[in-house]
N, C-alpha and C positions, 0 to 999 in steps of 0.2 A: 109844405103845409101852406095853400096861399091865403088861408084864415086869417093863421097865425102872423105870419109876413105882413098884410096888409094892418093888421092890429099893429104889429110894431113899428111899420112906416109911419099912423096915422098919429098913434099916442107916446112911441118909446122915445125916451129924451137920450140924449148924448153928452154922456158927465166927464169929466180927464179923467184919464188912464186906462186908457176909455173902459169908459163901462156903461155900461145901458141900463137908463133905471124905465122900469114896468111895473111900475109902483098901483098902475090906475087899472091893470085887469090879468096879475100874476103872481107879482111878489108882493102886495100888502094888501090890496084892495085885490077882491079876486072874483071873473068875470067867470061864472061855476059852468055856464052854456058852453064858452072856449073849451074851459078844459076839459070838459064831458064830450067835446069833437077830439083833442088829446088825446085823452084817457081812448079814443075809439078805434083812433091812427094809430097808438102805438098798440096796441088789442092786432088790428090788422095788420102791424108788417112783423110781428111776433107769434100770428097768428100758429105759425109749420111748429113753432117751436116746444120743446116739453118743458116750459117755464111752472116752478113749481111753489115758486115764491115773487114776490116784485122787493127790494132793497132799496132806498134809500137814505139820505142823513137830513136829520132835523135845519130848517125848518121851511122851508121854500119848496122844497121837492115836493112835502106829504100830497099836498091836494092833484098835483099831475100823479104821482106813485097813484094812489089811490083809485081812481078814476082809470088808470092800466091795470091794476090787480081789478077791477070789475070789471073791465074788458073779457080779462084774460081765466075772469072766475078764480083766481089765485089768491094768498093771504099777502099783508101789507105789511112788510117792518120798515120799521126808519132807526137807523143808532142816532142814540142820544149824543149830542153834545155836550151835557152836564150827568153827572151820574147824580141821583135824587133818592128819596129814602126807599122808595117803590122798586129801587132796581135792587136783584140779587146779588151777592158778591162772584158768581160767575160766571163770567163776563167774556169776551173778545173785545179784543180794546185796540184801537189803533193812533198816531197823529196823524192829523190832517190838517194843509193850509190852505186857510178862504182867502182864495183871490181879491174880493171882494171886500172883504172887514179887513186883511190884511194882519192875519194872525191864525196860532196855530189853536186847534182843538184836538186830543185826544176825546175820540169818540169812540162806543160802547151798545153793545149789543149781548143781551143776557143766551146762552147759550140754550138755551134750550127753546127757540127761536130759530136758530139758526143752523142744521144739522147736515152730515156727511151726502143724505141724499137726495139734497133741495139741487135743485138747480132754477139759480138766481137771474134774473132779472136786475139791471140797474137803472134805476128811473135817477133823474135830476131833472131841472128847470135850468139852469146853464152847465157848459163846457165853455173854459177857457185856457188855464193851461194842466185840467186835465186831474189835479191833486186828489180832489174829492173821490172821483171816481175810482184812482190808487188804490185808496183808504177806504172802500168801501167792494176793490175787490181781494187785496190784502185779509177781513176778512172773513168774507167769502173762502179765502185759501185755508183760514187756520181754523177752519169748520168742517175741510175737506171736501166743502161742498164745489159745485160749477157752476161759471157764467156763463148763463145763456147768452149774453149781452148786453150794451147799454145804450135806451131810448132817451135823447136828449129832447127837451123842448127849446132848444135854442144855442147852438154851440156858434162861440166865433171862432170862426176859420181863420182867420189872420193868429190865430196865437197857435201854439204846439200839441197843445193835447189833444185834441181830434188824430192829429196824426200818428203819434206819439202812442196811440192807445192801439191808434188800428194798424201798428207794422207791429203791432205785437200780438197780435192776431183778431182781437178781441172784434166783434161785428159794432160796430156804432151807427144807430141809425138818429139821425137828429134834424126836427119835424120844421124848424130852420137854421139855416147855417147864412152866417152874415161872413159876406167875404171880405168887405171893408166895410168902417163905419170914421166918418170925419166931420168934418163943418158941411160937406156937399150934400151927407146924408149918408143912410146907408144902401150899399150892397149886397147883393142874395146872391147866392151861390146858382151861377146859372141866367144871369141876366147879360 
């Protein structure tokens, strides 16, 4: 998605790790027009799939997932990283490692919102090592549901996550695929 790639080039900052900081338009401050376009593109990519629900993990993936759910005309569910007083005891749960934060989270989804008859599209903001997507796949499998695929805003293709998920047969569509990022800048797939 050229619009997203251009924005990453203009405003993205490469941090050690390597971490791509896109806080000015995606992860902290959000550009609604850009994120709506991202949702429309995800809707276009998965228009032929019988998706019944979009699933993401809190918190940075929620905006993109909401716009994708709107484009597909389906509900959006997000796995919570923290169990709160308004979350019932009847849960699916799994452990997810956050690449950015370097920590593990137990994420939960209430069973009433994820059913065996669901065909679920995973949507997230970043794909690096694939641990968040693997955790969401685990929740989907616990429910007996089916994964329709994964839609990712930004894939760091130089890390193993996308390759591993695709090798397991999961359809992964990324709006921006970064092949390399270093002191010389960012190179997207196909350049």
